C-alpha positions as CSV (number, residue, x, y, z in Angstrom):
1,M,31.9,114.8,-28.6
2,K,29.5,112.0,-29.8
3,R,31.5,109.4,-27.8
4,F,31.3,111.9,-24.7
5,W,27.5,113.0,-25.5
6,H,26.5,108.8,-24.7
7,L,28.1,108.3,-21.5
8,P,25.9,107.1,-19.0
9,V,24.6,109.5,-16.5
10,G,22.1,110.0,-13.6
11,G,20.5,106.8,-13.2
12,N,22.1,104.8,-15.2
13,Q,25.6,104.8,-13.6
14,K,24.2,102.5,-11.2
15,A,22.9,99.9,-14.0
16,N,26.7,100.3,-15.6
17,R,28.5,99.9,-12.5
18,Q,29.2,96.4,-13.3
19,S,31.1,95.8,-16.4
20,P,30.4,92.8,-18.6
21,S,33.5,91.0,-18.2
22,S,32.7,91.3,-14.4
23,P,32.1,87.5,-13.0
24,E,28.4,86.8,-12.6
25,A,26.6,85.1,-9.6
26,E,26.0,81.4,-9.4
27,D,22.1,81.5,-8.8
28,S,20.9,78.0,-9.1
29,I,19.8,77.3,-5.8
30,S,19.6,73.2,-6.0
31,L,23.4,73.2,-7.3
32,R,24.9,75.0,-4.0
33,V,22.2,72.8,-1.6
34,L,24.1,70.0,-3.2
35,V,27.6,71.3,-2.8
36,L,26.6,71.9,0.9
37,G,25.5,68.7,1.2
38,L,29.1,67.0,-0.3
39,V,31.6,69.3,2.4
40,I,28.5,68.3,5.2
41,L,29.1,64.6,4.0
42,G,32.7,64.9,3.8
43,T,32.7,66.3,7.2
44,V,30.5,63.5,8.6
45,A,32.7,61.1,6.6
46,T,36.0,62.8,8.3
47,D,34.3,62.5,11.9
48,I,32.9,58.8,11.9
49,A,36.5,57.7,10.4
50,S,38.7,59.3,13.3
51,D,35.9,59.4,15.8
52,T,35.8,63.2,16.1
53,T,33.5,65.5,16.5
54,F,33.9,68.1,13.7
55,S,30.2,68.2,12.5
56,F,28.9,69.4,15.4
57,W,30.3,73.0,14.9
58,A,31.3,73.0,11.2
59,V,27.9,71.8,9.7
60,P,25.5,74.4,11.4
61,V,28.0,77.1,10.7
62,S,28.7,76.3,6.9
63,T,25.5,76.0,6.4
64,V,24.8,79.7,7.7
65,G,27.8,80.8,5.8
66,A,26.0,79.2,2.8
67,I,23.0,80.8,3.3
68,W,24.8,84.4,3.8
69,S,26.3,83.6,0.4
70,Y,23.1,83.0,-1.4
71,Y,21.4,86.5,-0.5
72,R,25.1,88.4,-0.3
73,R,26.2,86.9,-3.8
74,R,26.0,90.2,-6.3
75,K,27.9,92.0,-3.1
76,A,31.4,93.1,-2.9
77,N,31.6,92.0,1.3
78,V,34.8,93.2,1.6
79,P,34.3,93.1,5.6
80,I,33.9,89.3,5.0
81,K,36.8,89.1,3.0
82,F,39.0,90.7,5.5
83,C,37.4,88.9,8.8
84,I,37.9,85.7,6.3
85,A,41.4,86.0,5.5
86,I,42.1,86.8,9.7
87,G,40.4,83.8,9.9
88,M,41.9,81.7,7.5
89,L,45.7,82.9,9.6
90,V,44.2,82.0,13.0
91,A,43.3,78.5,11.3
92,L,46.9,77.9,10.0
93,G,48.4,79.0,13.4
94,A,46.5,76.9,15.1
95,F,47.1,74.1,12.5
96,F,51.1,74.5,13.6
97,G,50.4,74.1,17.0
98,R,48.9,71.1,17.1
99,F,51.4,69.8,14.0
100,I,54.1,70.4,17.0
101,G,52.4,68.2,19.6
102,E,51.1,65.2,17.0
103,W,53.5,65.7,13.9
104,N,53.9,61.8,13.8
105,D,50.4,61.7,12.0
106,T,49.7,64.9,10.1
107,R,46.4,63.3,8.5
108,L,43.7,64.3,11.3
109,N,45.4,68.0,12.0
110,L,45.2,68.6,8.1
111,A,41.7,67.2,7.8
112,Q,40.1,69.5,10.9
113,L,42.6,72.7,9.0
114,L,41.0,72.1,5.5
115,I,36.8,71.9,7.3
116,E,37.9,75.7,9.0
117,L,39.1,76.8,5.7
118,Q,35.7,75.5,4.2
119,V,33.6,77.4,7.4
120,L,35.5,80.5,6.5
121,H,35.3,80.1,3.0
122,S,31.4,79.1,3.0
123,F,31.0,82.6,3.8
124,D,32.2,84.1,0.6
125,T,30.8,81.8,-2.6
126,P,29.2,84.4,-5.1
127,R,30.3,82.1,-8.4
128,R,30.3,79.3,-9.8
129,K,34.1,78.4,-9.3
130,D,33.9,79.2,-5.6
131,L,31.2,76.2,-5.3
132,G,34.1,74.4,-7.3
133,Y,36.4,74.8,-4.9
134,S,33.9,73.6,-2.0
135,I,33.2,70.2,-4.1
136,V,37.1,69.5,-4.2
137,I,37.3,70.5,-0.6
138,G,34.5,68.0,0.0
139,L,36.2,64.9,-2.2
140,I,39.3,65.8,-0.6
141,L,37.4,65.5,3.0
142,L,36.2,62.1,2.1
143,G,39.8,60.7,0.2
144,V,41.1,61.8,4.3
145,A,38.1,60.0,5.4
146,A,39.1,56.9,3.8
147,T,42.9,57.0,4.5
148,L,42.0,57.2,8.5
149,S,38.7,54.7,8.4
150,Q,39.1,51.2,10.1
151,T,35.6,49.8,9.7
152,M,32.6,49.6,6.9
153,A,30.5,52.2,8.8
154,F,32.5,54.4,5.9
155,A,30.8,52.9,3.4
156,P,27.5,54.3,3.0
157,V,28.6,57.7,3.7
158,L,30.8,56.9,0.7
159,L,27.2,55.6,-1.1
160,V,25.6,58.7,0.0
161,F,28.3,60.9,-1.7
162,L,28.3,59.5,-4.9
163,I,24.4,59.5,-5.2
164,M,24.8,63.2,-4.5
165,A,28.0,64.0,-6.9
166,L,26.0,63.0,-9.8
167,P,23.4,66.0,-10.1
168,T,25.7,68.3,-8.6
169,L,28.2,67.6,-11.6
170,V,24.8,67.8,-13.9
171,L,23.5,71.1,-12.2
172,D,27.6,72.3,-12.6
173,Y,27.6,71.4,-15.9
174,R,24.2,73.3,-16.9
175,S,25.6,76.2,-15.5
176,R,29.0,75.9,-17.3
177,L,27.2,75.8,-20.8
178,G,24.8,79.1,-19.4
179,L,21.5,77.1,-19.0
180,K,18.9,78.7,-17.1
181,P,17.8,76.6,-13.6
182,L,14.9,74.4,-14.6
183,R,11.9,76.7,-13.6
184,K,9.2,75.2,-11.1
185,E,6.3,74.6,-13.7
186,N,8.7,72.9,-16.1
187,F,9.9,70.1,-13.6
188,T,7.6,67.5,-13.2
189,I,7.0,63.5,-13.0
190,K,5.6,63.7,-16.1
191,N,9.2,65.7,-17.8
192,I,11.3,62.6,-15.7
193,S,11.7,59.8,-18.7
194,T,12.0,56.6,-17.1
195,A,14.1,55.4,-19.2
196,N,16.4,58.3,-18.1
197,V,16.3,57.2,-15.0
198,K,16.9,53.7,-15.5
199,V,19.9,54.6,-17.4
200,V,21.1,56.5,-14.6
201,V,20.4,53.8,-11.9
202,V,22.4,51.6,-14.5
203,N,25.3,53.4,-15.0
204,F,25.9,54.0,-11.0
205,S,25.2,50.5,-10.2
206,L,28.2,50.0,-13.0
207,I,30.3,52.5,-11.8
208,I,30.1,50.8,-8.1
209,A,30.6,47.8,-8.9
210,L,33.4,48.3,-11.6
211,G,34.8,50.4,-8.5
212,L,34.7,47.4,-6.1
213,G,36.2,45.0,-8.9
214,I,39.2,47.1,-9.7
215,F,39.9,47.3,-5.8
216,A,39.6,43.6,-5.6
217,I,42.1,42.5,-8.4
218,L,44.6,45.6,-8.3
219,P,47.7,44.4,-7.5
220,R,49.0,45.3,-4.5
221,V,52.6,46.0,-4.3
222,P,54.6,46.9,-0.9
223,G,53.6,50.5,-0.1
224,Y,54.8,52.7,2.9
225,Q,57.6,54.0,0.5
226,L,58.0,56.7,3.3
227,R,59.7,56.6,6.2
228,S,57.0,57.8,8.2
229,F,54.3,55.8,9.5
230,P,51.4,56.5,11.4
231,V,51.9,56.3,15.4
232,S,49.2,57.7,17.5
233,A,50.3,60.6,20.0
234,P,53.4,60.8,22.8
235,I,52.6,59.0,25.8
236,N,53.9,60.4,29.3
237,V,55.5,57.2,31.4
238,D,55.8,57.9,35.3
239,G,59.2,56.8,36.8
240,D,61.3,54.0,35.3
241,F,60.6,51.3,33.4
242,N,62.6,48.1,33.6
243,G,60.5,45.5,31.5
244,R,60.4,42.8,33.5
245,N,56.7,43.1,34.9
246,I,53.9,42.1,32.2
247,V,50.8,43.6,32.8
248,N,47.2,41.3,32.0
249,P,44.2,42.7,33.0
250,G,42.5,39.3,32.9
251,Y,44.8,38.1,35.9
252,V,44.2,41.7,38.1
253,R,41.1,40.3,39.9
254,P,40.6,40.7,43.9
255,G,42.3,38.8,45.8
256,R,43.8,36.4,43.3
257,G,47.0,38.0,41.6
258,D,48.3,41.7,41.3
259,G,48.5,41.8,37.4
260,N,52.4,40.9,37.2
261,G,52.3,37.6,35.8
262,N,51.4,35.6,39.2
263,G,47.4,35.9,38.3
264,Q,45.0,33.3,38.9
265,G,46.5,29.7,38.3
266,G,50.1,31.0,37.8
267,I,51.8,27.7,39.3
268,G,49.3,25.4,37.2
269,E,46.3,25.6,39.8
270,P,42.7,24.4,38.3
271,G,40.7,27.8,37.5
272,E,39.0,29.3,34.5
273,V,39.3,31.3,31.4
274,D,39.2,35.2,31.4
275,S,36.2,36.1,29.4
276,N,37.9,38.7,27.6
277,F,41.8,38.8,28.1
278,Y,43.7,35.6,26.5
279,Y,45.5,33.8,29.6
280,G,48.9,32.9,27.7
281,F,49.9,36.5,28.0
282,N,51.8,36.3,31.0
283,S,55.2,35.4,32.1
284,E,53.6,32.4,32.9
285,M,51.0,30.1,31.0
286,N,49.0,28.1,33.1
287,Q,47.1,25.1,31.0
288,N,45.0,24.2,33.9
289,L,42.3,26.1,32.9
290,R,39.0,25.5,31.6
291,G,36.4,27.7,29.6
292,E,36.8,30.0,26.7
293,M,36.5,33.5,26.0
294,T,33.8,35.9,24.3
295,P,34.9,37.1,20.8
296,R,35.5,40.8,20.8
297,V,37.4,43.0,18.6
298,V,41.1,44.0,20.5
299,M,42.9,45.5,16.7
300,R,42.7,46.4,13.3
301,V,46.1,45.9,11.0
302,R,47.2,47.1,8.0
303,S,50.0,45.2,6.6
304,Q,51.9,44.4,3.6
305,A,51.7,40.6,4.2
306,E,49.5,38.5,6.1
307,G,51.0,36.8,9.2
308,F,51.0,35.7,12.7
309,W,50.9,38.5,15.2
310,R,53.5,37.1,17.5
311,V,53.1,38.5,21.6
312,L,55.8,36.4,23.1
313,A,57.4,32.9,24.0
314,F,57.6,30.5,26.3
315,D,60.9,28.2,26.8
316,Q,60.5,26.2,30.4
317,Y,57.6,23.6,30.2
318,T,56.4,23.3,33.7
319,G,54.5,20.0,33.3
320,K,50.8,22.0,33.7
321,G,52.1,24.9,31.4
322,W,54.4,27.3,30.5
323,K,57.0,29.9,31.4
324,I,59.5,32.7,30.9
325,S,62.8,31.2,32.6
326,R,64.9,34.4,32.0
327,N,61.5,37.0,32.6
328,E,63.8,39.2,34.6
329,D,66.7,39.5,31.7
330,V,65.3,41.9,29.3
331,T,66.9,45.0,27.3
332,T,65.1,48.6,27.6
333,V,65.6,50.6,24.1
334,R,64.5,54.1,24.0
335,R,63.6,56.2,21.7
336,P,65.3,59.7,20.6
337,S,64.0,62.8,21.4
338,W,63.2,64.3,17.2
339,S,61.8,61.2,16.3
340,S,59.3,58.1,17.4
341,R,61.0,55.1,15.5
342,I,63.1,53.0,18.1
343,S,65.6,51.0,16.5
344,L,65.8,47.1,17.4
345,D,68.9,44.7,16.8
346,L,68.3,41.2,14.4
347,P,69.8,38.3,15.1
348,D,72.4,36.9,12.9
349,I,70.5,34.9,10.4
350,K,71.9,33.5,6.6
351,T,68.6,33.4,4.8
352,L,66.6,35.8,2.3
353,T,64.3,38.0,4.2
354,R,61.7,40.7,2.8
355,E,60.5,44.1,5.0
356,V,57.2,43.8,5.9
357,V,54.7,46.8,7.2
358,Q,52.7,46.4,9.8
359,T,50.2,48.8,10.9
360,F,48.2,48.2,14.6
361,N,45.2,50.0,15.3
362,V,44.4,48.9,18.9
363,V,40.5,48.9,19.8
364,A,40.4,47.3,22.8
365,D,42.9,46.9,26.2
366,L,45.4,44.6,25.8
367,P,48.0,43.9,28.1
368,N,51.2,45.8,28.0
369,L,52.9,43.3,25.9
370,I,53.2,44.7,21.5
371,P,52.0,42.1,19.0
372,A,54.4,42.2,15.3
373,L,55.5,40.2,13.5
374,S,58.2,38.0,13.7
375,Y,61.9,39.5,13.6
376,P,61.0,43.2,14.1
377,K,64.1,45.9,13.6
378,A,62.4,49.2,14.0
379,I,59.0,49.9,15.9
380,Y,57.3,53.4,15.9
381,F,55.6,53.6,19.6
382,P,54.4,56.3,21.0
383,G,55.8,55.5,24.3
384,P,59.5,56.8,24.9
385,V,61.1,53.4,26.2
386,I,59.9,49.5,25.0
387,A,61.5,46.3,26.7
388,V,62.6,43.5,24.7
389,D,62.9,39.8,26.0
390,Q,65.4,37.1,25.5
391,E,62.6,35.2,23.4
392,G,61.8,38.5,21.1
393,G,58.9,39.8,22.6
394,L,58.4,43.7,23.3
395,R,57.2,44.8,26.0
396,S,55.4,48.7,26.7
397,P,55.6,50.7,30.1
398,V,52.0,51.0,29.7
399,S,49.1,49.0,28.8
400,L,47.8,49.2,25.3
401,S,44.4,50.9,25.3
402,D,41.7,51.6,22.6
403,G,42.9,54.5,20.5
404,M,46.6,53.4,20.1
405,T,48.5,53.3,16.9
406,Y,51.9,52.0,16.6
407,T,53.6,50.6,13.3
408,V,56.2,48.1,13.3
409,L,59.0,47.0,10.5
410,S,59.9,43.5,10.3
411,E,62.8,41.7,8.4
412,V,60.8,38.3,8.2
413,P,62.5,35.4,6.7
414,Y,61.0,33.4,3.6
415,R,60.6,29.8,4.6
416,N,62.6,27.5,2.5
417,R,62.2,24.3,2.5
418,T,64.5,22.5,1.2
419,L,67.7,25.0,3.3
420,L,66.1,24.4,6.2
421,G,65.5,21.0,5.7
422,D,69.7,20.6,5.3
423,A,70.4,22.8,8.4
424,G,71.7,20.1,10.4
425,S,71.5,19.8,14.1
426,D,74.9,22.1,15.3
427,Y,72.7,24.3,17.5
428,P,74.4,26.9,19.4
429,D,75.2,26.1,23.3
430,E,72.6,29.3,24.3
431,I,70.1,27.3,22.2
432,E,70.6,23.8,23.5
433,D,70.6,25.3,26.9
434,F,67.0,26.7,27.5
435,Y,65.2,24.7,24.3
436,L,65.9,21.2,25.3
437,Q,64.3,21.6,28.6
438,I,62.1,18.9,29.8
439,P,61.2,17.4,33.0
440,P,63.2,14.0,33.0
441,A,60.1,12.0,34.5
442,L,58.6,12.6,31.3
443,K,61.5,12.8,28.5
444,D,61.6,8.7,27.9
445,K,58.2,8.1,28.1
446,V,57.7,11.3,25.5
447,K,60.4,10.2,22.9
448,A,59.5,6.6,22.8
449,K,56.4,7.9,21.7
450,T,58.0,10.0,19.7
451,Q,60.2,7.7,18.0
452,E,57.6,5.3,17.3
453,I,55.4,7.9,15.5
454,I,58.7,8.1,12.9
455,D,59.3,5.3,12.7
456,N,55.9,4.1,11.6
457,Y,55.7,6.7,9.1
458,N,55.5,4.7,5.9
459,Q,52.6,2.7,7.8
460,E,50.6,6.3,9.4
461,R,51.9,8.9,7.2
462,V,49.2,11.3,6.3
463,S,49.1,11.4,2.2
464,R,49.4,7.7,1.4
465,S,50.6,9.3,-2.2
466,Q,53.8,10.5,-0.4
467,D,57.0,8.2,-1.6
468,S,58.5,5.7,1.1
469,K,61.3,8.0,3.2
470,S,63.0,8.2,6.3
471,L,62.4,11.4,8.1
472,D,66.4,12.4,8.6
473,S,65.9,16.3,8.9
474,A,64.3,18.6,11.7
475,Y,62.2,19.8,9.7
476,E,60.5,16.3,8.1
477,K,60.4,15.8,11.5
478,A,58.4,18.6,12.9
479,L,56.3,18.9,9.7
480,Y,55.1,15.6,10.2
481,L,54.5,15.2,14.1
482,A,52.4,18.0,13.8
483,Q,50.5,16.5,11.0
484,Y,50.3,13.6,13.0
485,L,48.2,15.7,16.2
486,K,46.0,17.5,13.7
487,Q,44.6,14.0,12.5
488,N,45.1,11.5,15.3
489,Y,43.9,13.5,17.8
490,S,40.8,16.0,19.1
491,L,40.0,18.7,20.7
492,P,36.6,18.7,22.7
493,E,33.1,19.9,21.9
494,D,32.5,21.2,25.1
495,P,35.1,23.8,26.3
496,L,34.5,22.8,29.7
497,G,34.4,18.8,28.9
498,L,38.0,17.7,29.7
499,P,38.3,17.1,33.6
500,Y,41.7,19.4,35.0
501,L,44.4,18.0,35.6
502,N,45.5,16.8,39.3
503,E,48.5,17.8,41.4
504,N,50.1,14.7,40.0
505,D,49.0,15.0,36.7
506,D,51.0,16.0,33.3
507,L,49.8,17.7,30.6
508,V,51.7,16.4,27.9
509,E,50.9,12.6,29.5
510,T,47.1,12.9,30.0
511,F,47.1,14.0,26.3
512,L,49.1,11.7,24.7
513,F,47.8,8.7,26.5
514,K,45.1,9.0,28.5
515,Q,42.8,11.4,26.9
516,Q,43.5,11.4,23.4
517,G,43.5,15.2,22.5
518,G,43.0,18.1,24.3
519,Y,42.7,21.7,24.3
520,A,43.9,23.9,20.8
521,D,46.7,24.9,22.9
522,H,47.9,21.6,24.4
523,F,48.5,20.6,20.9
524,S,51.2,23.0,20.9
525,T,52.6,22.6,23.8
526,V,52.7,18.5,23.5
527,L,54.5,19.2,19.8
528,T,56.6,21.3,21.9
529,V,58.0,19.0,24.0
530,M,57.6,16.0,21.7
531,L,60.6,18.0,19.5
532,R,62.3,18.5,22.6
533,S,62.1,14.8,23.5
534,I,64.7,13.9,20.4
535,D,66.7,16.9,20.6
536,I,64.9,19.2,18.4
537,P,64.8,22.8,20.5
538,A,61.4,24.3,20.2
539,R,59.7,27.0,21.9
540,L,56.1,27.7,22.6
541,V,55.0,30.6,21.3
542,A,51.7,33.0,21.7
543,G,49.8,35.3,19.3
544,F,46.9,36.7,17.3
545,S,46.2,34.7,14.0
546,P,45.8,37.2,11.5
547,G,42.1,37.9,11.4
548,E,39.5,38.0,9.0
549,F,40.4,40.3,6.2
550,N,38.1,43.0,5.2
551,P,38.7,43.5,1.2
552,F,36.9,47.0,1.5
553,T,39.0,48.2,4.4
554,G,42.2,46.3,3.8
555,M,42.6,45.8,7.3
556,Y,42.6,42.8,9.4
557,I,39.9,42.4,12.1
558,V,42.1,40.8,15.0
559,K,39.5,39.4,17.9
560,N,40.9,37.9,21.2
561,T,39.9,35.1,20.2
562,D,42.2,34.6,17.3
563,A,45.1,34.8,20.4
564,H,46.7,30.6,20.5
565,A,49.6,29.1,21.0
566,M,52.2,27.5,18.4
567,T,55.5,25.4,17.9
568,E,58.3,27.7,16.9
569,V,61.4,25.2,16.1
570,Y,65.1,26.5,15.4
571,F,67.2,25.7,12.8
572,P,70.6,26.7,12.9
573,N,71.8,29.9,10.7
574,Y,68.2,30.4,9.5
575,G,66.4,31.4,13.0
576,W,62.8,30.4,14.1
577,F,60.2,29.3,12.0
578,A,56.6,28.3,13.5
579,F,54.6,24.8,12.8
580,D,50.8,25.1,14.0
581,P,49.4,21.5,15.0
582,I,45.8,22.9,16.3
583,P,43.4,20.8,13.7
584,N,41.4,23.3,11.5
585,H,44.5,25.9,11.5
586,P,46.7,26.0,8.5
587,L,49.5,23.7,8.9
588,I,52.2,26.2,8.4
589,P,51.0,30.1,9.7
590,P,50.6,32.5,6.7
591,S,53.7,34.6,5.7
592,I,55.5,35.7,3.2
593,E,55.6,32.8,1.0
594,E,52.6,33.3,-0.7
595,D,52.4,35.6,-3.5
596,Q,50.5,39.0,-1.6
597,T,50.3,40.6,-5.7
598,F,46.6,39.4,-5.6
599,S,46.0,39.0,-2.1
600,V,42.9,40.8,-1.5
601,L,41.2,39.1,-4.7
602,R,42.3,36.1,-2.6
603,Q,41.3,37.5,0.6
604,F,37.6,38.6,-0.9
605,W,37.3,35.2,-2.5
606,N,37.7,33.6,1.0
607,W,35.0,36.5,2.1
608,V,32.5,34.9,-0.4
609,A,33.1,31.6,0.4
610,G,32.2,31.5,4.0
611,W,28.9,32.7,2.9
612,L,28.7,29.3,0.4
613,P,27.8,26.1,0.9
614,S,31.2,23.8,1.2
615,P,30.6,21.3,-1.8
616,I,29.9,24.6,-3.7
617,T,33.0,26.0,-2.6
618,D,35.2,22.7,-3.2
619,F,33.7,23.0,-6.5
620,L,34.8,26.0,-7.4
621,N,37.5,26.0,-5.9
622,G,38.9,23.2,-7.5
623,L,38.0,24.9,-10.9
624,F,39.5,28.1,-10.3
625,G,42.7,26.3,-8.4
626,T,42.9,24.6,-12.1
627,L,42.5,27.5,-13.8
628,F,45.2,29.5,-12.1
629,I,48.2,26.7,-11.9
630,W,47.7,26.6,-16.0
631,F,47.3,30.6,-16.1
632,F,50.7,31.0,-14.5
633,R,52.4,27.9,-16.0
634,A,51.9,29.2,-19.4
635,I,52.8,32.6,-18.4
636,A,56.1,31.0,-16.7
637,W,56.8,29.1,-20.1
638,F,55.9,32.0,-22.1
639,F,59.0,34.0,-20.3
640,G,61.1,31.3,-20.3
641,L,61.1,31.2,-23.8
642,F,63.4,34.5,-24.5
643,S,66.2,32.9,-22.2
644,K,66.8,30.0,-24.6
645,G,68.9,31.7,-27.1
646,W,67.4,32.9,-30.7
647,L,65.3,29.9,-31.4
648,G,63.9,30.9,-28.1
649,I,63.7,34.2,-28.7
650,F,62.1,33.5,-32.1
651,T,59.5,30.9,-30.7
652,G,58.5,33.6,-28.4
653,L,58.0,36.3,-31.0
654,I,55.9,33.9,-33.2
655,V,53.7,33.0,-30.2
656,S,53.3,36.9,-29.5
657,T,52.3,37.3,-32.7
658,T,49.6,34.6,-32.5
659,I,48.3,35.5,-30.1
660,A,47.6,39.5,-31.0
661,F,45.9,38.3,-34.2
662,F,43.7,35.3,-32.1
663,G,43.4,38.5,-29.8
664,W,42.3,41.3,-32.6
665,F,40.0,38.4,-34.4
666,G,38.1,38.0,-31.1
667,W,37.9,41.8,-30.8
668,V,36.2,42.2,-33.8
669,Q,33.6,39.5,-34.0
670,W,33.2,40.4,-30.0
671,K,32.3,44.1,-31.9
672,Q,30.3,42.8,-34.3
673,W,28.2,40.1,-31.7
674,L,27.3,43.4,-30.4
675,N,26.5,45.2,-32.7
676,R,24.3,42.4,-33.8
677,R,22.5,42.4,-30.8
678,F,22.1,46.3,-30.9
679,L,20.1,45.8,-34.0
680,K,17.9,43.4,-33.1
681,K,16.7,45.3,-30.2
682,L,15.4,48.1,-32.5
683,P,12.8,48.7,-34.4
684,P,12.3,47.8,-37.9
685,M,12.5,51.0,-39.3
686,E,15.2,51.9,-37.0
687,R,17.0,48.9,-37.7
688,L,17.1,49.6,-41.3
689,Y,18.4,53.0,-41.4
690,Q,21.4,51.9,-39.0
691,Q,22.4,49.0,-41.4
692,M,22.2,51.4,-44.3
693,L,24.5,54.2,-41.9
694,Q,27.1,51.7,-41.3
695,W,27.0,50.6,-44.4
696,T,28.2,53.8,-46.0
697,A,30.7,54.5,-43.4
698,Q,32.3,51.4,-44.0
699,N,32.7,52.3,-47.6
700,G,34.1,55.9,-46.9
701,F,31.2,57.9,-46.2
702,G,30.1,58.4,-43.2
703,K,26.7,60.4,-41.6
704,H,28.0,63.7,-39.9
705,P,26.6,64.1,-36.7
706,A,25.3,67.5,-37.5
707,Q,23.6,66.4,-40.5
708,T,19.7,65.5,-40.6
709,P,19.0,62.3,-42.7
710,L,17.3,64.6,-45.5
711,E,20.2,66.6,-45.6
712,Y,22.6,63.5,-45.9
713,A,20.2,61.8,-48.5
714,Q,20.7,64.7,-51.0
715,V,24.6,64.8,-50.1
716,S,24.8,61.2,-51.1
717,Y,24.3,62.1,-55.0
718,D,27.7,63.5,-54.9
719,Q,28.8,60.2,-53.3
720,H,27.4,57.2,-55.1
721,S,25.7,56.1,-57.7
722,Q,21.9,57.2,-59.0
723,E,20.5,54.0,-58.0
724,T,22.3,53.9,-54.7
725,A,21.5,57.3,-53.8
726,E,18.1,56.7,-54.8
727,V,17.9,53.9,-52.7
728,I,19.7,56.1,-49.5
729,E,17.1,58.9,-50.3
730,E,14.1,56.5,-49.8
731,I,15.2,55.1,-46.6
732,C,16.2,58.1,-45.4
733,Q,12.7,59.9,-46.3
734,A,10.7,56.5,-44.6
735,Y,12.6,57.0,-41.6
736,V,11.7,60.4,-41.1
737,S,8.4,60.1,-42.1
738,W,8.3,57.0,-39.3
739,R,10.2,58.6,-36.5
740,Y,8.6,62.5,-36.6
741,G,5.6,61.8,-38.5
742,G,4.3,58.5,-36.9
743,S,3.5,57.0,-40.7
744,D,4.4,53.2,-40.8
745,P,6.4,52.9,-44.3
746,N,6.4,49.5,-46.4
747,Y,9.4,48.3,-44.5
748,Q,9.4,45.1,-46.4
749,Q,9.6,46.2,-49.8
750,L,12.9,48.8,-48.3
751,Q,14.5,45.9,-46.7
752,S,14.4,44.1,-50.0
753,K,15.5,47.3,-52.2
754,W,18.5,47.8,-49.7
755,Q,19.3,43.8,-49.5
756,G,19.3,43.9,-53.8
757,L,21.6,46.8,-54.3
758,Q,24.0,45.2,-52.0
759,K,23.9,41.7,-53.8
760,N,24.3,43.2,-57.3
761,R,26.3,46.9,-56.7
762,T,29.6,48.0,-54.9
763,P,29.5,51.7,-54.0
764,S,31.1,53.9,-56.6
765,L,32.8,56.8,-55.7
766,R,33.1,59.6,-57.6
């Protein structure tokens, strides 16, 4: 009866309607505002990275939902929950509808679904854990934006997100501890410690610097292990595509070309270079043009390896340029209806290769030619069909336009100088028929000049440190001739400085015997013809250099001015390999031979070095280059010990133990140095107190964090001798008086007692 008598009745029923176990609502307005800010930043970051407009409707609706949730945080809100459930089902259905149309890259669709769910969720966030879900959603949106981002515009949003995340986590932690929000009257400028602000700023700066440093030095192992790659939405193509026409917008001018490879100067007539589009991306390359392009970004490329983004090649020299003689002989390849992958046939080459994945994001209009690393074996392309010409170039049914994304899998061969030097000269008939062509009137003159350069190798060799030897292989000849052109012929300072070629002039003859130089692509033309004159098959290849690597986005920024031509040389059984004779270009274009493990670190250094004066850059390159060489040699020697039998293994174990010992010894010394530095910065009384605590801790009786100094002093009588405990108590008493009472203890006397105790006695544990 007593139990029933004390049951709540009347007005007490409302007060007891919520049991003690009911979830407690989150009352902190500051935490709610910061969480909303993180979600908004995640949405804005997605818009910036993917060029969408989710923020225009998601931000205001989320704000309204956050305000509604705060005022309704203690209500059941059953109708709202019912409407939210219906809205989530609708959002899920819309997601699957978009997925069917754009299933190649679902990142943006997933981000949109997450934004829609977060907007609905914002109308029902009464508790702290509900706000925690919103924090996680904001973080996920930021991660999705990071994978979509191609520019540095994402960086400021990331920085602001990190800045806002710090106070959000602090308030969330206070809420978890059950601490009440700070009152306005207590939250004043006077209560904010300058030291605390400095600590936060320093820690935040260290986190940013450490994160960027780890990103820069983190080894880059091959990714893209899944067989689903980024590709834009499918493209509808009207009519039949035969792949014979090349559409270069730079050749489409009123009355001067039809965009099908017959543009201005198509037969070697004088003309001007288009300011936006590279003149070499056409079925004919007219090298009797003058001028230069206006730099602009055309592609952003994410690749497992740096390389030359090959576009097309030419086989027929015309005297003032090049032509694709078999432009009509192309093969069309269609993709299956269930996949965006188009498989391509690879030539039979007998050398080691490596698969390299490249994803191209087009940001400006380009011809209907598809850049890719050499020897593509598959392409994930939005179009239903592509064409492959006889020179290994890929052609699209439509021009590449802003927003197009495609992925290429290339089987890039390793460049083994020894194997290529022994390749011989047994060329197949189809190679000799098309890649040894040279105008008869020019062949003897160029051959004589080329042979003279080779015969005078010992007198005119590039490096005097080389041993005297003859150039007896096609590879060594191509390498030497490319270097010879670099050092003995020059580029004009004025893009319009060289005169046009007359009707009877030949570009190679003018370059070698009259002008002693020419424009960048002229060097490649001359090298190609010189090699053909001595019966080495070669062709001219046009494409883009790797571009400028951005270490923060991990993408290569390719401009239209990165387009140029190089020489490709054929080696029996090993295929085509490029040589670059253009001054200020690397003789061998970047490829997979270089170690890509620390490629981001190397590219980051190249980016930094671009801002430094040349003498400093040369000095640092020499210094770090030497250090890296010795480091890798030492690593190779160490691991090589374990392959030399039992004696090598025993030696390796001794070396490992020695290195471990000195590493441990260095670590101990480093910690002691840091400790001395720490103590040196402390006030004298604080320093003596900390020294006493460290000494007692080393000898088995450390102070527990929960103990006060005076409590510790009393307990010390049970662990130490009477004399030692008295000194400890005296130091603790003096420390408490100085720290909390503002008194000035006799520091010199205390220090003398402590030093005397350390010299004459050792701690005696009872």
